FIGUMI-27118 format. One record per atom (N, C-alpha, C): x, y, z. Coordinates in steps of 0.2 Angstrom, whole numbers, padded with zeros to 4 digits, always signed. Layout:
BEGIN
XYZ...
# end
This chain:
BEGIN
+0421+0222+0515+0421+0226+0521+0413+0227+0523+0411+0224+0529+0404+0225+0529+0401+0233+0531+0396+0234+0527+0394+0241+0528+0387+0241+0532+0386+0246+0535+0380+0247+0539+0377+0254+0538+0371+0255+0540+0367+0261+0539+0367+0265+0546+0369+0272+0547+0367+0274+0553+0364+0280+0553+0358+0281+0557+0354+0288+0557+0354+0290+0562+0356+0298+0562+0355+0303+0568+0349+0306+0567+0344+0305+0572+0338+0308+0572+0338+0315+0577+0336+0320+0574+0337+0327+0578+0329+0330+0578+0329+0335+0581+0322+0338+0582+0320+0342+0576+0324+0344+0572+0322+0346+0565+0325+0344+0559+0329+0338+0559+0332+0335+0553+0334+0327+0555+0333+0323+0550+0335+0316+0551+0341+0315+0546+0347+0314+0548+0353+0313+0544+0355+0306+0545+0357+0303+0539+0359+0296+0538+0364+0294+0532+0367+0289+0533+0372+0287+0530+0374+0281+0530+0378+0278+0524+0382+0271+0523+0388+0272+0527+0390+0267+0531+0397+0268+0534+0400+0261+0535+0407+0262+0531+0410+0256+0532+0413+0255+0540+0419+0250+0540+0421+0247+0547+0427+0252+0550+0428+0256+0546+0434+0261+0546+0429+0268+0549+0423+0268+0549+0419+0275+0551+0419+0280+0546+0420+0277+0539+0420+0282+0534+0414+0282+0531+0410+0288+0530+0403+0287+0528+0404+0289+0520+0401+0284+0516+0401+0283+0510+0395+0285+0506+0390+0287+0509+0385+0291+0505+0380+0294+0511+0376+0299+0510+0373+0302+0514+0366+0304+0512+0362+0305+0517+0355+0307+0515+0353+0312+0520+0348+0316+0519+0345+0320+0524+0338+0322+0523+0333+0322+0528+0327+0324+0526+0324+0329+0533+0321+0333+0533+0317+0337+0538+0315+0331+0543+0313+0332+0549+0310+0328+0555+0302+0330+0555+0298+0327+0553+0291+0327+0553+0289+0329+0559+0283+0334+0560+0280+0336+0566+0277+0330+0569+0274+0325+0566+0269+0320+0568+0275+0313+0570+0274+0311+0576+0280+0307+0578+0279+0300+0573+0272+0298+0572+0273+0292+0566+0276+0293+0561+0274+0300+0557+0277+0301+0551+0287+0301+0552+0288+0304+0557+0295+0302+0559+0298+0297+0559+0294+0291+0561+0296+0284+0559+0296+0282+0553+0292+0283+0548+0291+0283+0540+0297+0287+0538+0299+0292+0540+0305+0297+0537+0312+0294+0539+0313+0290+0545+0319+0287+0546+0319+0280+0541+0313+0276+0540+0314+0271+0536+0314+0273+0529+0311+0278+0527+0313+0280+0520+0320+0282+0518+0323+0285+0523+0330+0286+0523+0334+0280+0522+0332+0276+0527+0337+0269+0526+0335+0264+0521+0329+0265+0517+0328+0261+0510+0332+0265+0505+0331+0272+0506+0335+0275+0499+0343+0274+0499+0346+0273+0505+0352+0271+0505+0354+0264+0504+0349+0259+0506+0350+0254+0504+0349+0251+0495+0346+0256+0493+0346+0255+0486+0351+0257+0483+0355+0261+0485+0362+0264+0482+0367+0258+0485+0367+0254+0491+0372+0250+0494+0368+0243+0496+0366+0240+0492+0361+0233+0493+0365+0229+0497+0371+0230+0498+0375+0225+0503+0375+0227+0510+0372+0233+0512+0372+0235+0519+0368+0229+0523+0371+0228+0529+0367+0222+0532+0364+0224+0539+0363+0231+0541+0359+0232+0547+0360+0240+0547+0354+0242+0552+0354+0249+0552+0354+0251+0560+0358+0256+0561+0358+0258+0568+0354+0266+0569+0350+0267+0574+0348+0274+0573+0349+0277+0581+0351+0283+0580+0353+0286+0587+0347+0291+0588+0343+0290+0593+0337+0293+0595+0338+0299+0601+0335+0304+0600+0336+0308+0606+0331+0307+0612+0332+0304+0617+0327+0301+0622+0331+0295+0625+0326+0293+0631+0328+0286+0634+0326+0282+0630+0332+0276+0629+0330+0271+0626+0332+0264+0630+0328+0260+0631+0328+0255+0634+0333+0251+0633+0335+0246+0639+0340+0242+0639+0342+0237+0633+0335+0235+0630+0336+0230+0623+0337+0233+0619+0338+0240+0618+0340+0245+0611+0334+0243+0606+0328+0244+0608+0322+0242+0605+0317+0248+0607+0315+0250+0612+0310+0255+0613+0312+0261+0615+0310+0267+0612+0311+0274+0614+0305+0276+0621+0309+0275+0625+0304+0276+0632+0301+0284+0632+0305+0288+0630+0303+0296+0630+0308+0299+0626+0305+0303+0622+0308+0307+0618+0305+0315+0616+0306+0319+0621+0300+0324+0621+0301+0329+0615+0307+0329+0611+0307+0334+0606+0303+0331+0600+0302+0325+0600+0299+0321+0595+0291+0318+0596+0289+0319+0603+0283+0316+0606+0283+0309+0605+0289+0305+0606+0288+0298+0606+0288+0296+0615+0283+0291+0615+0282+0289+0621+0281+0281+0621+0286+0276+0623+0286+0269+0622+0284+0267+0616+0289+0270+0612+0289+0269+0604+0293+0263+0603+0289+0258+0599+0293+0251+0598+0298+0252+0591+0303+0257+0591+0304+0259+0586+0309+0254+0581+0312+0250+0586+0316+0245+0583+0311+0241+0577+0306+0237+0581+0302+0234+0576+0300+0236+0571+0297+0243+0572+0294+0246+0566+0300+0248+0560+0306+0249+0562+0311+0251+0557+0313+0243+0554+0312+0238+0558+0315+0232+0554+0309+0230+0549+0302+0232+0551+0297+0229+0546+0297+0234+0541+0299+0240+0541+0298+0245+0535+0305+0245+0531+0310+0241+0534+0317+0242+0530+0319+0234+0527+0316+0230+0531+0319+0222+0530+0327+0221+0532+0329+0226+0537+0335+0226+0540+0334+0225+0546+0339+0220+0549+0340+0220+0556+0341+0228+0560+0339+0230+0565+0340+0237+0568+0343+0236+0575+0346+0243+0577+0347+0243+0584+0345+0250+0585+0342+0252+0591+0341+0260+0593+0345+0261+0599+0348+0267+0599+0352+0269+0604+0352+0277+0605+0353+0279+0611+0352+0287+0612+0357+0290+0609+0355+0296+0606+0360+0299+0601+0367+0301+0604+0366+0303+0610+0373+0305+0614+0377+0299+0615+0375+0293+0616+0379+0287+0617+0383+0285+0610+0379+0286+0604+0381+0284+0598+0386+0289+0596+0386+0296+0599+0391+0300+0597+0398+0298+0601+0397+0296+0608+0402+0294+0611+0405+0287+0609+0401+0283+0606+0404+0278+0604+0408+0280+0597+0406+0283+0593+0410+0286+0588+0418+0288+0589+0418+0293+0595+0423+0296+0598+0428+0291+0600+0425+0285+0603+0427+0280+0606+0432+0276+0601+0428+0274+0595+0431+0269+0590+0434+0274+0585+0432+0280+0582+0437+0283+0577+0439+0289+0577+0438+0293+0584+0440+0299+0586+0444+0300+0591+0444+0305+0595+0448+0307+0600+0450+0302+0606+0443+0299+0606+0444+0293+0611+0447+0287+0611+0449+0286+0603+0452+0279+0602+0459+0278+0606+0461+0271+0606+0465+0270+0612+0464+0270+0618+0458+0273+0622+0457+0273+0629+0452+0268+0630+0452+0265+0635+0447+0259+0637+0441+0263+0641+0443+0268+0644+0438+0272+0648+0438+0279+0647+0433+0281+0644+0431+0288+0640+0424+0290+0643+0425+0299+0644+0417+0300+0645+0418+0306+0640+0412+0307+0636+0412+0311+0631+0407+0317+0634+0408+0323+0634+0404+0328+0636+0402+0333+0631+0396+0334+0628+0393+0338+0623+0392+0344+0626+0394+0349+0624+0392+0357+0627+0388+0360+0621+0383+0360+0621+0379+0364+0616+0373+0367+0621+0368+0367+0618+0361+0371+0621+0362+0369+0628+0362+0362+0628+0362+0359+0635+0369+0355+0635+0370+0350+0641+0375+0346+0641+0373+0340+0640+0376+0337+0636+0375+0327+0634+0381+0325+0635+0380+0318+0635+0387+0314+0636+0385+0307+0634+0392+0304+0636+0391+0296+0635+0397+0293+0639+0396+0287+0641+0402+0284+0645+0403+0277+0642+0410+0277+0640+0413+0270+0638+0418+0268+0644+0416+0262+0648+0420+0260+0653+0422+0253+0650+0428+0251+0653+0432+0245+0650+0430+0242+0642+0430+0247+0639+0429+0247+0632+0422+0245+0630+0418+0246+0635+0410+0245+0632+0406+0252+0634+0400+0252+0629+0396+0257+0631+0393+0256+0637+0393+0261+0642+0391+0260+0649+0383+0263+0649+0377+0258+0649+0370+0260+0647+0366+0259+0655+0369+0257+0659+0366+0256+0666+0360+0251+0665+0356+0249+0671+0352+0244+0672+0346+0244+0668+0343+0251+0666+0338+0252+0662+0339+0256+0655+0346+0256+0653+0348+0258+0648+0349+0266+0647+0348+0270+0652+0347+0277+0652+0353+0280+0656+0358+0277+0657+0364+0280+0660+0367+0285+0655+0371+0290+0657+0375+0295+0654+0372+0301+0654+0366+0303+0658+0363+0309+0656+0365+0314+0661+0372+0315+0660+0377+0319+0664+0375+0326+0665+0371+0329+0661+0370+0337+0660+0364+0337+0665+0361+0333+0670+0356+0333+0674+0359+0332+0681+0366+0332+0682+0369+0331+0689+0368+0337+0692+0365+0335+0698+0363+0342+0702+0369+0345+0706+0371+0352+0702+0377+0356+0705+0374+0360+0711+0368+0362+0711+0366+0368+0716+0360+0366+0717+0359+0364+0724+0352+0362+0727+0346+0369+0726+0341+0367+0723+0337+0371+0722+0339+0379+0719+0344+0378+0714+0347+0382+0709+0342+0383+0703+0345+0386+0698+0341+0388+0693+0336+0382+0691+0330+0383+0688+0326+0378+0685+0329+0376+0678+0327+0370+0676+0330+0365+0672+0324+0362+0668+0325+0362+0661+0320+0360+0657+0317+0352+0659+0321+0349+0662+0320+0341+0665+0315+0342+0671+0314+0347+0673+0309+0347+0678+0312+0349+0686+0320+0348+0686+0323+0350+0692+0326+0356+0692+0330+0357+0697+0333+0363+0698+0340+0362+0699+0344+0367+0697+0351+0366+0699+0356+0362+0694+0353+0359+0689+0356+0354+0685+0363+0358+0682+0367+0353+0681+0375+0355+0678+0374+0360+0671+0369+0357+0666+0368+0362+0661+0366+0369+0661+0363+0370+0667+0362+0376+0668+0368+0382+0669+0373+0379+0670+0379+0383+0671+0385+0382+0668+0385+0375+0663+0390+0374+0661+0390+0374+0653+0384+0377+0651+0382+0374+0643+0382+0382+0638+0380+0380+0633+0380+0386+0629+0375+0391+0630+0369+0389+0633+0364+0393+0636+0366+0396+0641+0370+0393+0645+0374+0397+0652+0378+0403+0648+0382+0401+0644+0386+0405+0642+0383+0412+0639+0378+0411+0635+0373+0417+0633+0371+0421+0639+0369+0416+0643+0367+0421+0650+0373+0425+0653+0378+0421+0654+0384+0426+0658+0385+0432+0653+0386+0431+0646+0386+0436+0641+0382+0443+0643+0374+0441+0642+0371+0445+0643+0369+0449+0650+0370+0445+0655+0369+0449+0662+0377+0454+0663+0382+0452+0661+0387+0455+0662+0388+0461+0658+0385+0461+0651+0386+0467+0647+0380+0471+0649+0374+0469+0651+0369+0473+0656+0371+0477+0660+0375+0474+0664+0376+0476+0672+0382+0481+0671+0386+0480+0666+0392+0485+0665+0392+0487+0657+0389+0490+0655+0389+0492+0647+0396+0494+0645+0400+0497+0650+0407+0499+0647+0411+0492+0647+0411+0489+0651+0417+0484+0650+0413+0478+0645+0407+0479+0644+0403+0475+0639+0403+0478+0633+0406+0482+0631+0407+0487+0625+0406+0482+0618+0412+0479+0618+0413+0475+0612+0408+0470+0611+0405+0467+0616+0399+0461+0615+0394+0465+0613+0391+0471+0615+0386+0474+0613+0385+0478+0607+0393+0479+0605+0395+0482+0598+0392+0477+0592+0394+0470+0596+0393+0464+0590+0385+0462+0589+0381+0466+0594+0374+0464+0593+0369+0470+0593+0373+0476+0590+0369+0481+0589+0366+0485+0596+0371+0484+0601+0370+0486+0607+0364+0485+0611+0362+0479+0610+0357+0476+0614+0358+0469+0617+0359+0469+0624+0362+0465+0628+0357+0458+0628+0351+0460+0628+0346+0454+0631+0347+0449+0624+0349+0450+0620+0349+0445+0614+0357+0442+0612+0361+0444+0616+0368+0442+0614+0369+0435+0613+0371+0433+0609+0373+0425+0607+0380+0424+0607+0381+0417+0608+0387+0413+0609+0392+0415+0604+0390+0417+0598+0395+0419+0593+0398+0426+0593+0393+0430+0598+0396+0436+0599+0401+0436+0606+0399+0433+0609+0405+0431+0615+0410+0429+0613+0410+0423+0608+0415+0420+0606+0420+0424+0602+0419+0427+0598+0421+0433+0593+0425+0438+0598+0421+0441+0603+0425+0446+0608+0429+0442+0611+0429+0436+0614+0433+0432+0618+0441+0431+0614+0439+0429+0608+0446+0428+0603+0449+0434+0601+0446+0440+0601+0448+0446+0600+0452+0449+0608+0452+0445+0613+0455+0446+0620+0451+0451+0623+0444+0451+0623+0440+0456+0626+0439+0453+0633+0441+0457+0638+0441+0455+0645+0435+0451+0648+0430+0455+0647+0422+0453+0649+0422+0445+0646+0422+0446+0639+0421+0439+0636+0424+0434+0638+0431+0435+0640+0435+0430+0643+0433+0428+0649+0429+0432+0653+0427+0430+0659+0421+0425+0659+0417+0427+0654+0411+0423+0652+0414+0416+0652+0418+0415+0647+0423+0408+0646+0424+0406+0652+0427+0409+0656+0431+0407+0662+0426+0403+0667+0421+0408+0667+0414+0405+0671+0413+0398+0669+0411+0398+0663+0408+0392+0660+0413+0386+0661+0419+0388+0661+0425+0383+0661+0425+0381+0668+0424+0385+0672+0424+0383+0680+0419+0378+0681+0413+0379+0679+0408+0375+0682+0409+0368+0677+0411+0368+0669+0414+0361+0667+0419+0358+0672+0423+0362+0672+0429+0358+0677+0427+0354+0684+0421+0358+0687+0419+0355+0693+0415+0349+0691+0411+0349+0687+0407+0342+0685+0411+0338+0683+0417+0339+0679+0421+0333+0677+0425+0331+0681+0426+0335+0687+0430+0332+0693+0426+0326+0696+0419+0327+0698+0415+0324+0700+0414+0317+0696+0415+0318+0690+0413+0311+0686+0420+0308+0686+0425+0311+0686+0433+0307+0687+0433+0302+0694+0430+0307+0701+0428+0304+0706+0425+0297+0706+0418+0295+0701+0415+0291+0700+0419+0286+0696+0421+0288+0689+0422+0284+0684+0431+0283+0683+0434+0287+0684+0441+0288+0684+0443+0286+0676+0439+0290+0672+0441+0288+0664+0449+0290+0662+0451+0288+0657+0457+0290+0655+0458+0296+0650+0451+0299+0648+0450+0304+0645+0444+0306+0644+0443+0314+0645+0437+0317+0644+0437+0321+0637+0432+0320+0633+0431+0322+0626+0427+0327+0626+0428+0332+0625+0424+0338+0624+0420+0339+0616+0415+0339+0616+0411+0340+0609+0405+0345+0610+0401+0345+0605+0395+0350+0605+0397+0356+0602+0392+0361+0601+0394+0368+0597+0399+0372+0600+0399+0372+0606+0403+0377+0610+0409+0376+0609+0411+0367+0609+0419+0365+0608+0422+0368+0601+0418+0371+0596+0421+0374+0590+0425+0379+0591+0425+0382+0598+0429+0388+0600+0436+0385+0602+0437+0379+0601+0443+0376+0602+0448+0378+0609+0454+0379+0607+0457+0380+0615+0454+0386+0619+0450+0390+0616+0447+0395+0621+0443+0393+0626+0440+0385+0623+0437+0381+0629+0440+0376+0632+0445+0373+0628+0448+0368+0631+0453+0370+0636+0457+0375+0636+0462+0376+0640+0460+0379+0647+0455+0382+0648+0453+0384+0654+0449+0378+0658+0445+0374+0653+0442+0369+0656+0447+0363+0659+0453+0362+0655+0457+0358+0658+0460+0359+0665+0462+0366+0665+0465+0369+0671+0459+0368+0677+0453+0371+0676+0448+0370+0682+0447+0362+0683+0447+0358+0679+0448+0351+0680+0453+0349+0685+0459+0351+0683+0464+0349+0688+0464+0352+0694+0460+0358+0695+0459+0362+0701+0454+0358+0705+0448+0356+0703+0444+0352+0707+0445+0345+0708+0450+0343+0705+0450+0336+0705+0452+0332+0712+0447+0327+0714+0451+0326+0721+0456+0322+0720+0462+0325+0726+0467+0322+0727+0473+0325+0723+0471+0330+0718+0475+0334+0714+0482+0331+0712+0487+0333+0714+0493+0331+0712+0494+0324+0713+0492+0321+0717+0494+0314+0721+0490+0308+0717+0487+0310+0711+0483+0305+0706+0485+0306+0700+0484+0301+0696+0485+0303+0688+0479+0305+0686+0480+0310+0680+0474+0314+0679+0472+0313+0671+0465+0312+0670+0464+0311+0663+0466+0316+0659+0467+0314+0652+0467+0319+0648+0461+0323+0647+0461+0329+0643+0456+0332+0641+0457+0335+0634+0453+0333+0629+0454+0334+0622+0447+0336+0618+0449+0338+0612+0442+0340+0609+0440+0334+0605+0434+0333+0603+0431+0329+0599+0433+0330+0592+0434+0324+0588+0437+0325+0582+0432+0323+0575+0426+0320+0578+0422+0316+0573+0417+0322+0571+0416+0326+0574+0411+0332+0571+0404+0330+0570+0401+0332+0565+0394+0331+0563+0393+0324+0561+0398+0321+0559+0398+0313+0558+0396+0309+0564+0397+0311+0569+0397+0306+0576+0392+0302+0577+0386+0305+0576+0379+0302+0577+0378+0296+0572+0380+0298+0566+0379+0292+0561+0384+0288+0560+0390+0289+0562+0396+0284+0562+0395+0279+0568+0393+0282+0574+0392+0278+0580+0386+0274+0580+0380+0277+0578+0374+0273+0576+0376+0266+0571+0378+0268+0566+0381+0262+0562+0385+0257+0564+0390+0259+0568+0395+0255+0570+0391+0251+0575+0388+0253+0581+0384+0249+0585+0378+0244+0582+0376+0246+0575+0372+0241+0572+0376+0235+0569+0382+0235+0570+0387+0228+0569+0386+0224+0574+0382+0225+0579+0381+0221+0586+0375+0217+0585+0371+0219+0580+0364+0216+0580+0365+0207+0578
# end
């Protein structure tokens, strides 16, 4: 069985693993992401070489990078968290490791892992939505990862939901991730608790009475306990997610939406209201088939497994 290496490059850590054709990770390594962008390239290569020593039969390496990757899966056009700009990452990794390599956007790697090995298996058309600090995602259409003409498709968190709405880190205003992300959930909890301390009593208790620093874990715990105001925060988050998913369904008509990211760890607390909101906003409503809405299943292994599997195409 052919083995490949997958690398998941994050802003704070680089995780890598040897992966078999069934998506099982046989060995892992992990190092901090260096602040210097060129040292980061060296750290990726070192992680690959370390795993290659353990498994000399590996045939290729795939790297999931947090940013825009060109259509040739070779150059990182822009990765703000690592200060890469027009970085020829593929060539550098191949030179430093002696392995053929492929570079892909990290969210696309996660989407491919869910399609091949996770909750999207069995569907030819799938949308992954990662609900974390922001909103990320990836598209699989007709069984193929959809990358677009320039390789940067799938930046779904920056769909414009409200013209001239809340400012976004991308430079725009009113992006979806300003209303349907973990950051948005925190904002809902903080604003509601500060505006109505009596109704926000439980969330405030969980954060020593301070509304301004309430975190997602406080809102989630309160919601799991049945706190009405915390449940309202989740309902607003779910409403925005459902709106965006309905727009995506109008464009791509997927068979399944897979919800991943840190906020999805809340399980049915998020899944059920999102599925309900999606059905409410879906164009055509009861007159058309509806995509399934499910939780991601590959977890933290998604980036590694997806990058490694995409490396088999080298």
